[in-house]
C-alpha positions in Angstrom: -17.0 -10.7 -22.3 -17.4 -14.3 -21.1 -20.8 -14.5 -19.5 -19.8 -17.8 -17.8 -17.5 -15.8 -15.6 -19.9 -14.0 -13.2 -17.2 -11.6 -11.9 -13.7 -10.6 -12.4 -11.9 -9.9 -9.0 -9.1 -7.4 -9.4 -6.4 -6.4 -6.9 -2.8 -5.1 -7.0 0.2 -6.6 -5.3 3.9 -5.6 -4.8 6.4 -7.8 -3.1 4.0 -9.2 -0.4 3.8 -12.9 -1.3 2.8 -14.0 2.3 -0.1 -11.5 2.4 -1.0 -12.4 -1.3 -1.2 -16.0 -0.2 -3.7 -15.3 2.5 -5.8 -13.3 0.2 -6.0 -16.0 -2.4 -6.9 -18.5 0.3 -9.8 -16.1 1.1 -11.0 -16.3 -2.5 -10.6 -20.2 -2.5 -13.0 -20.3 0.4 -15.7 -18.3 -1.4 -19.3 -19.8 -1.5 -19.2 -19.8 -5.2 -16.5 -20.4 -7.8 -17.8 -18.8 -11.0 -15.3 -15.9 -11.0 -11.7 -15.1 -12.0 -9.0 -13.4 -10.1 -6.6 -11.0 -11.8 -3.5 -10.2 -9.7 -2.3 -6.9 -11.0 1.4 -6.9 -10.1 3.1 -3.5 -9.8 6.7 -4.9 -10.4 7.2 -7.5 -7.8 10.4 -9.6 -7.9 10.2 -13.4 -8.9 9.1 -14.5 -5.4 5.6 -13.5 -6.2 5.5 -15.5 -9.5 6.8 -18.5 -7.8 4.4 -18.3 -4.9 1.5 -18.1 -7.4 2.7 -21.1 -9.3 2.9 -23.1 -6.1 -0.6 -22.1 -5.1 -2.1 -22.9 -8.5 -3.1 -26.5 -7.7 -4.8 -25.4 -4.4 -7.2 -22.8 -6.0 -10.7 -23.6 -7.3 -10.9 -20.4 -9.4 -8.8 -19.3 -12.4 -6.0 -16.8 -11.4 -4.1 -14.6 -13.9 -0.9 -12.9 -13.0 -0.5 -9.7 -14.8 2.9 -8.0 -14.3 4.4 -4.8 -15.2 8.1 -3.6 -14.6 9.0 -1.9 -11.4 9.1 1.8 -12.1 7.9 3.4 -8.8 4.3 3.4 -7.6 2.2 2.7 -10.6 -0.9 1.1 -9.0 -3.3 2.8 -11.4 -1.5 1.5 -14.5 -1.6 -2.0 -13.0 -5.4 -1.7 -12.3 -6.1 -0.5 -15.8 -3.9 -3.4 -17.2 -6.3 -5.8 -15.3 -9.5 -4.0 -16.3 -8.6 -4.4 -19.9 -7.9 -8.0 -19.5 -11.1 -8.9 -17.5 -13.4 -11.5 -19.0 -16.5 -10.6 -17.0 -18.9 -7.7 -17.4 -18.9 -7.2 -13.6 -15.7 -6.1 -11.8 -14.9 -6.6 -8.2 -12.0 -4.6 -6.7 -10.0 -5.2 -3.5 -6.5 -5.1 -2.3 -3.6 -7.6 -2.0 -3.7 -7.2 1.8 -7.5 -7.8 2.4 -8.9 -11.3 3.1 -12.4 -11.7 1.9 -15.1 -13.5 4.0 -16.7 -16.5 2.2 -19.7 -14.4 0.9 -17.7 -11.5 -0.4 -18.1 -12.2 -4.1 -21.7 -13.5 -3.8 -22.6 -10.3 -1.8 -21.2 -8.0 -4.5 -23.1 -9.9 -7.2 -26.3 -10.0 -5.2 -26.3 -6.3 -4.5 -25.2 -5.0 -7.9 -27.7 -2.8 -9.8 -27.7 -0.7 -13.0 -26.3 2.7 -12.7 -24.7 2.0 -9.4 -21.3 1.1 -7.9 -20.9 -0.7 -4.7 -19.1 0.8 -1.7 -17.6 -1.6 0.8 -15.0 -1.2 3.6 -12.6 -3.3 5.6 -11.9 -4.3 9.2 -8.3 -3.3 10.0 -6.1 -5.7 11.9 -2.8 -5.0 13.8 0.3 -6.6 12.7 0.5 -9.4 15.3 -3.1 -10.4 14.4 -2.3 -10.3 10.8 0.6 -12.7 11.3 -1.4 -15.0 13.5 -3.9 -15.9 10.7 -3.2 -19.2 9.0 -4.6 -20.9 5.9 -6.8 -23.1 8.2 -8.1 -20.0 9.9 -9.1 -18.7 6.5 -10.6 -21.9 5.3 -12.7 -22.3 8.5 -13.5 -18.6 8.7 -12.2 -18.2 12.2 -10.5 -15.0 11.1 -13.8 -13.3 10.8 -14.8 -14.1 14.4 -14.4 -11.0 16.5 -13.8 -13.0 19.7 -11.1 -15.1 17.9 -9.4 -12.0 16.6 -9.5 -10.3 20.0 -7.8 -13.2 21.5 -5.0 -12.6 19.1 -4.5 -9.0 19.7 -7.2 -7.2 17.9 -8.5 -4.3 20.0 -12.2 -3.9 20.7 -14.0 -1.0 18.8 -17.4 -0.2 17.5 -16.3 -1.3 14.1 -16.4 -4.8 15.3 -20.2 -4.6 14.3 -19.0 -5.4 10.7 -17.9 -8.8 12.0 -20.7 -9.4 14.5 -23.9 -8.2 12.6 -26.2 -10.8 11.1 -27.7 -10.2 7.6 -30.7 -8.2 8.8 -28.7 -6.0 11.1 -26.0 -5.5 8.4 -28.5 -4.3 5.9 -30.1 -1.9 8.4 -26.6 -0.6 9.4 -25.8 0.1 5.8 -29.1 1.8 5.4 -28.8 4.2 8.3 -24.9 4.7 8.1 -23.9 8.4 7.4 -20.6 7.3 5.7 -20.5 8.5 2.1 -20.8 5.8 -0.4 -17.4 6.5 -2.0 -15.4 4.2 -4.1 -13.0 2.4 -1.8 -10.5 0.4 -3.6 -10.1 -2.3 -1.0 -13.8 -3.2 -1.4 -15.8 -1.9 -4.4 -17.4 -3.1 -7.6 -19.0 -1.9 -10.7 -20.1 -2.8 -14.2 -17.2 -3.0 -16.8 -19.2 -0.7 -19.1 -19.3 2.0 -16.4 -15.5 1.5 -15.6 -14.7 1.8 -19.3 -17.0 4.8 -19.7 -14.6 6.9 -17.5 -11.6 5.4 -19.0 -10.5 3.6 -15.8 -8.0 5.0 -13.3 -6.1 8.3 -13.8 -2.5 7.1 -14.1 -1.1 10.3 -12.9 -2.4 9.6 -9.4 0.1 8.6 -6.7 -0.5 6.9 -3.4 -3.4 8.3 -1.5 -6.9 8.8 -2.9 -6.4 7.3 -6.3 -9.5 5.2 -5.7 -11.6 8.1 -4.5 -10.8 10.1 -7.7 -11.9 7.3 -9.8 -15.2 7.1 -7.8 -15.7 10.8 -8.2 -15.5 10.6 -12.0 -18.0 7.8 -11.9 -20.4 10.0 -9.9 -19.8 12.7 -12.5 -20.8 10.3 -15.1 -24.1 9.5 -13.3 -23.0 6.3 -11.6 -24.0 6.5 -7.9 -22.5 4.6 -5.0 -24.4 2.2 -2.8 -23.2 1.3 0.7 -22.4 -2.5 1.5 -19.9 -1.8 4.3 -21.5 -4.1 6.8 -22.4 -6.8 4.2 -19.3 -7.3 2.0 -16.7 -8.1 4.7 -12.9 -8.2 4.4 -10.1 -8.0 7.1 -7.1 -5.9 6.3 -3.6 -7.1 7.1 -1.2 -4.5 8.4 1.9 -3.7 6.4 4.5 -0.9 6.1 3.7 2.1 3.8 7.1 3.3 2.6 5.7 4.8 -0.6 3.7 7.5 1.2 5.0 11.0 0.5 3.6 14.4 1.4 4.2 15.6 -2.1 2.3 12.8 -3.6 -0.7 13.3 -1.2 -0.7 17.1 -2.1 -0.7 16.3 -5.8 -3.6 13.8 -5.5 -5.7 16.2 -3.5 -5.2 18.9 -6.2 -6.1 16.5 -8.9 -9.2 15.4 -7.1 -10.2 19.0 -6.4 -10.0 19.6 -10.2 -12.2 16.6 -10.9 -14.9 17.9 -8.5 -14.5 21.4 -9.8 -14.8 20.5 -13.6 -17.2 17.7 -13.2 -15.1 15.7 -15.5 -15.9 12.0 -16.0 -13.3 10.9 -18.6 -9.6 10.9 -17.9 -7.1 11.4 -20.7 -4.6 9.4 -18.6 -6.4 6.1 -18.3 -6.9 2.8 -20.2 -7.0 4.5 -23.5 -4.9 7.8 -24.0 -6.4 11.1 -25.2 -9.8 12.6 -25.1 -11.5 10.1 -27.3 -11.6 6.3 -27.1 -9.0 5.7 -29.7 -6.9 2.4 -29.9 -3.8 2.5 -27.9 -0.5 2.0 -29.6 1.2 0.7 -26.5 2.5 -2.8 -26.3 0.5 -5.5 -24.6 1.3 -6.2 -20.9 3.2 -9.2 -19.7 0.7 -11.8 -18.7 1.2 -15.1 -16.9 -2.0 -17.3 -17.1 -2.5 -19.3 -14.0 -6.0 -20.9 -14.7 -6.3 -23.7 -12.2 -8.9 -26.3 -13.1 -11.6 -26.7 -10.4 -10.3 -28.7 -7.5 -10.8 -29.2 -3.8 -8.9 -26.6 -1.8 -6.3 -28.6 0.1 -5.3 -28.2 3.8 
């Protein structure tokens, strides 16, 4: 692990270059730059690669594009590919449709603790609001202002507290919240050693609950969740979900029930195949290095 890299930020993408661009601009606006971003690409066409190459000179942090061929929904394989490639001993996970607030990475690093994983959330936006957000809005952080978002179509809800609470109130809200500190793939983090100790994500999982199953195995291994839902803030861009199937949801529920029933922590269908941590004989994933040298984020 490269200790000069304080965190490795990991998220997946699939044929959403416009949303990917907004997410990367969110990471370009962070209040620290000592982290890397790994874009785990589940088989996007060449538009994503071309967009990343165009964005490279605008980003102050190194970005690596890790691509696998399109063979259906294989998000867990893509995540495991990125975990294996990460250079930091601390891993921050989000989604390719979640724009992070400027203190997102620093909050995860400040709140990390031995034997714990961090459980964040997101503030969901409707489609019209998602499209309204520009690069300037991300750079100037207007897209995290509740009044600004309301003026662009976001409905008012009690969840707006995530955007309006100050540091003291946010910490209190996390302390009194009854929400379970589950692993939420759009906003979660943990130590690389803990992630590897359970062999990463179970690659049998389809869409729906794949992140929760991973968190349940962490808990079975003695790694407990810690809520940071009101402190690590991200807004979620709306998008179609054509890959959701009733069969896949049912399969995942059954697999999660088995994980809870057996108390298993290790998956034989993760980063390393089989019941023991034996070297994999699989070929190395395709990797496109996109390490931009530190530079001012341009308008």
